[in-house]
C-alpha positions in Angstrom: 0.1 0.0 0.0 1.1 3.8 -0.5 0.8 6.1 1.9 -0.7 9.6 0.5 1.4 12.3 1.1 0.7 14.6 4.1 1.1 17.7 1.4 -1.7 16.2 -0.4 -4.0 15.5 2.6 -3.5 19.5 3.6 -5.0 20.3 0.3 -8.2 18.4 1.0 -7.2 15.3 -1.4 -7.8 11.9 -0.5 -6.4 10.3 -3.1 -3.0 10.3 -5.0 -4.9 9.8 -8.3 -6.1 12.4 -10.6 -7.4 12.5 -14.1 -5.6 14.6 -16.6 -7.3 17.4 -18.3 -7.7 16.7 -22.3 -9.4 19.3 -24.4 -12.5 18.0 -26.1 -12.4 14.7 -23.9 -12.8 15.5 -20.0 -16.2 16.8 -20.4 -19.0 16.9 -17.7 -20.0 13.6 -19.1 -16.9 11.6 -18.9 -16.2 13.0 -15.6 -19.5 11.9 -14.2 -18.7 8.5 -15.2 -15.2 8.4 -13.6 -16.5 9.8 -10.4 -19.2 7.1 -10.7 -16.4 4.4 -10.0 -14.8 6.5 -7.3 -15.5 9.5 -5.0 -11.8 10.6 -3.9 -9.9 10.9 -7.2 -9.2 14.4 -8.4 -11.0 15.5 -11.8 -9.9 17.8 -14.1 -11.8 19.9 -16.7 -11.0 20.3 -20.2 -8.7 23.0 -21.1 -10.8 26.5 -21.0 -9.4 29.5 -22.8 -9.4 32.8 -20.7 -10.2 34.7 -23.7 -13.1 32.4 -24.9 -14.7 32.6 -21.3 -14.3 36.5 -21.4 -16.6 36.4 -24.5 -19.0 33.3 -23.7 -19.7 32.6 -19.9 -22.2 30.0 -20.8 -20.3 27.6 -22.6 -20.6 24.0 -21.8 -16.9 23.3 -21.1 -17.5 24.9 -17.8 -20.6 22.5 -16.7 -20.3 21.0 -13.3 -22.3 19.3 -10.7 -22.7 18.7 -7.0 -20.7 15.3 -7.2 -17.6 16.5 -9.1 -15.8 17.5 -5.9 -12.8 17.4 -6.0 -12.3 18.9 -9.2 -9.8 21.2 -10.8 -10.9 23.9 -13.4 -8.2 24.3 -15.9 -7.7 27.8 -17.8 -5.1 28.6 -20.7 -3.9 32.0 -21.7 -0.9 34.2 -21.3 -2.7 37.7 -20.0 -2.4 38.0 -16.2 -5.5 40.2 -16.0 -7.7 37.9 -18.1 -6.7 34.6 -16.6 -7.3 36.4 -13.0 -11.0 37.2 -14.3 -11.5 33.7 -15.5 -10.1 32.1 -12.2 -12.3 34.1 -10.2 -15.3 33.5 -12.4 -14.6 29.8 -11.9 -13.5 29.8 -8.5 -17.1 28.6 -7.0 -17.2 25.6 -9.2 -13.7 24.5 -8.4 -11.8 22.8 -5.6 -8.4 23.9 -7.6 -7.8 26.5 -10.3 -5.2 24.6 -12.9 -3.2 26.7 -15.0 -2.2 25.2 -18.4 1.6 25.7 -19.0 2.2 22.4 -20.7 -0.3 21.9 -23.4 2.2 21.4 -26.7 -0.4 21.9 -29.8 0.6 24.4 -32.5 -2.7 26.5 -32.1 -2.1 26.9 -28.3 1.5 27.6 -28.3 1.7 29.8 -31.3 -0.8 32.4 -29.1 1.8 32.4 -26.1 -0.4 30.0 -24.3 0.4 26.5 -23.0 4.1 25.0 -22.9 5.0 28.4 -24.7 4.9 30.1 -21.2 7.8 27.9 -20.1 9.7 29.9 -22.7 8.6 33.1 -20.5 9.1 32.2 -17.0 8.6 36.0 -15.6 5.3 36.1 -17.5 4.3 32.6 -16.0 5.4 33.8 -12.5 3.0 36.9 -12.8 0.1 34.9 -14.1 0.1 32.5 -11.3 0.9 35.5 -8.4 -1.9 37.4 -9.7 -4.6 34.4 -10.0 -3.7 33.5 -6.5 -3.6 36.6 -4.8 -7.5 37.1 -6.3 -8.8 33.9 -5.4 -9.3 31.8 -2.2 -8.8 28.2 -3.9 -5.6 26.5 -4.2 -3.7 27.2 -7.8 -1.8 24.2 -9.6 0.0 24.6 -12.6 0.5 21.9 -15.6 4.1 21.9 -17.0 6.2 19.9 -19.3 9.9 19.3 -18.9 10.8 22.4 -21.1 10.0 23.4 -24.4 12.9 21.6 -26.0 15.5 19.0 -24.9 18.3 21.8 -25.1 16.0 24.1 -22.6 14.9 21.8 -20.0 13.9 24.4 -17.2 11.2 22.3 -15.3 13.1 22.5 -12.1 13.8 26.1 -12.0 10.4 26.8 -13.6 8.7 24.6 -10.7 10.7 26.7 -8.3 9.3 29.7 -9.8 5.6 28.5 -9.7 6.3 27.7 -6.1 7.7 31.1 -5.2 4.4 32.7 -7.2 2.1 30.9 -4.8 1.4 27.6 -6.7 0.2 24.7 -4.3 0.7 21.8 -6.7 2.6 21.0 -9.9 1.8 18.6 -12.3 4.4 17.6 -14.7 4.1 15.7 -18.1 7.5 13.9 -18.4 8.1 15.1 -22.1 9.2 18.3 -23.7 6.9 20.3 -25.9 8.9 19.2 -28.9 8.4 15.4 -28.0 4.6 16.3 -28.1 3.3 12.5 -27.2 6.3 10.9 -29.1 8.9 8.9 -27.5 8.8 7.7 -23.7 8.0 9.8 -20.7 11.0 10.4 -18.6 9.9 9.7 -15.1 13.5 9.8 -13.6 13.4 13.5 -14.2 10.5 14.2 -11.9 12.7 12.4 -9.2 15.4 15.2 -9.4 12.2 18.0 -9.3 11.2 16.2 -6.0 14.4 17.0 -4.2 14.0 20.7 -5.3 10.6 21.9 -4.4 8.5 21.6 -1.3 4.9 21.6 -2.8 3.1 18.3 -3.8 4.1 16.9 -7.5 1.6 14.6 -9.8 3.3 12.8 -12.3 2.0 12.3 -16.0 2.5 10.7 -19.0 2.6 6.9 -20.3 0.2 5.8 -17.1 -2.3 3.3 -18.6 -2.4 0.6 -15.8 -2.1 -0.3 -12.3 1.5 -1.4 -12.9 2.7 1.6 -15.0 1.1 3.9 -12.0 3.0 1.9 -9.6 6.4 1.9 -11.8 5.9 5.8 -12.1 5.6 6.5 -8.4 8.7 4.5 -7.6 10.8 5.9 -10.4 9.6 9.4 -10.0 9.0 9.6 -6.3 5.9 11.7 -7.1 3.2 12.6 -4.7 0.8 11.4 -7.2 -0.1 10.4 -10.6 -2.2 12.1 -13.3 -3.8 10.1 -16.0 -4.2 11.3 -19.5 -5.0 9.2 -22.6 -4.8 5.7 -20.3 -7.9 6.7 -19.4 -9.6 6.4 -22.8 -9.9 2.7 -23.2 -11.1 2.1 -19.5 -12.7 4.8 -17.3 -12.4 2.6 -14.6 -8.6 3.0 -14.4 -8.5 5.7 -11.9 -10.6 3.8 -9.4 -8.5 1.0 -10.0 -5.4 2.5 -9.3 -6.6 4.5 -6.4 -8.0 1.2 -4.8 -4.3 -0.6 -5.2 -2.8 2.2 -4.0 -4.9 2.3 -0.8 -5.4 -1.3 -0.3 -3.0 -3.3 -2.4 -6.0 -4.9 -4.1 -5.8 -5.3 -7.9 -9.3 -5.3 -9.4 -9.7 -7.0 -12.7 -9.6 -5.1 -16.0 -12.9 -4.7 -17.6 -13.6 -7.4 -20.1 -14.7 -6.6 -23.6 -18.5 -6.9 -22.6 -18.4 -4.3 -19.9 -16.3 -1.9 -22.1 -19.0 -1.9 -24.6 -21.4 -1.6 -21.9 -19.6 1.4 -20.9 -19.2 2.8 -24.4 -23.3 2.5 -24.6 -23.7 4.4 -21.3 -21.1 7.3 -22.3 -22.9 7.3 -25.8 -26.4 7.9 -24.3 -25.2 10.2 -21.7 -23.6 12.4 -24.4 -26.6 12.4 -26.2 -28.9 13.1 -23.0 -26.4 16.1 -22.6 -25.7 17.6 -25.9 -28.9 16.0 -28.0 -28.8 13.2 -30.3 -27.3 14.7 -33.4 -24.2 16.5 -31.7 -24.0 13.7 -28.9 -23.4 11.0 -31.8 -20.8 13.1 -33.8 -19.0 14.2 -30.6 -18.8 10.7 -29.6 -17.2 9.3 -32.7 -13.8 10.2 -31.1 -14.3 7.3 -28.4 -15.1 4.5 -30.3 -11.2 3.7 -31.1 -10.3 3.4 -27.6 -13.5 1.5 -26.6 -13.2 -1.1 -29.3 -9.3 -1.3 -29.8 -9.3 -5.1 -28.8 -12.2 -6.4 -30.6 -11.7 -8.5 -33.7 -11.8 -6.5 -37.1 -11.5 -3.4 -34.9 -10.6 -1.1 -37.9 -13.6 -2.1 -39.8 -15.9 -1.4 -37.1 -14.3 1.6 -36.3 -15.1 2.6 -40.1 -18.6 1.7 -39.8 -19.3 3.7 -36.0 -17.3 7.0 -37.0 -19.7 7.5 -39.9 -23.0 6.3 -38.8 -25.5 9.0 -37.6 -28.4 6.6 -36.9 -28.5 5.8 -33.3 -30.4 2.4 -33.8 -28.0 1.2 -36.3 -25.0 2.1 -33.9 -26.6 -0.2 -31.3 -27.1 -2.9 -34.1 -23.2 -2.4 -35.0 -22.5 -2.8 -31.5 -24.7 -5.8 -30.8 -22.9 -7.7 -33.4 -19.7 -7.5 -31.4 -18.4 -10.8 -30.2 -17.4 -10.4 -26.6 -17.0 -14.0 -26.1 
């Protein structure tokens, strides 16, 4: 069993596990399903543009419910005043305000947001300091190892974030240049753990109980954040949390259980978004749910173009789960 860090307990957390933010993925519906398995893991919203929130405060990205807590709402941007306005607006919904300084995608980085902030540490410091000064909730920061291999500054950068008032760091153990290629270097996180006092969540390549425990052993981190690894198994955060607390290894879901979860997820998205939008929004999830089925590629090809709900259910019913 793994003992939860007193530093996490001090922040009100009861789990060493969090779901990492993923744009267009970790919406209210997905978070609700993860929460249905486990009441303790830290949930994180999709990345919310502070500039977009300034224009439209009714976007569904900020939706939540009474069962979400503990939940972090993640904001992106590079203007301290706009980021502060966004944080203040979201404060009542959140247990943490998370600031994105790790997103590597071009459309985010080109605007000076996400991991581009690791190239402007002084600006990043000012953002965290201003946000922290104006809200009562803890501020966390999501970062990477650095922008490139030659400019890895994650230790100095994290020290600066701590100085600015951050209460927690989540670090994806790749550089921005790597995007999601290669392997996450969990050993680098162990170096960081020696240099800062606030808790650290390790992120990158965590897709099973075994990889989670290996990551914790190598990184010495206080906890782990699961990103893409959750997409083929929404019970994974719960199974990892259970193992860390009790040593009990719950079985992986069977294919039949995954298909049932797929149906529930799809139906909930339809209820939330309406049938037409819900079906189209859900297309991105099929490859993960059916990846281990026979003829997965052919099935995916059918499902991602199908717009008729009854036909989707027919296709899913034809999958051999034996």
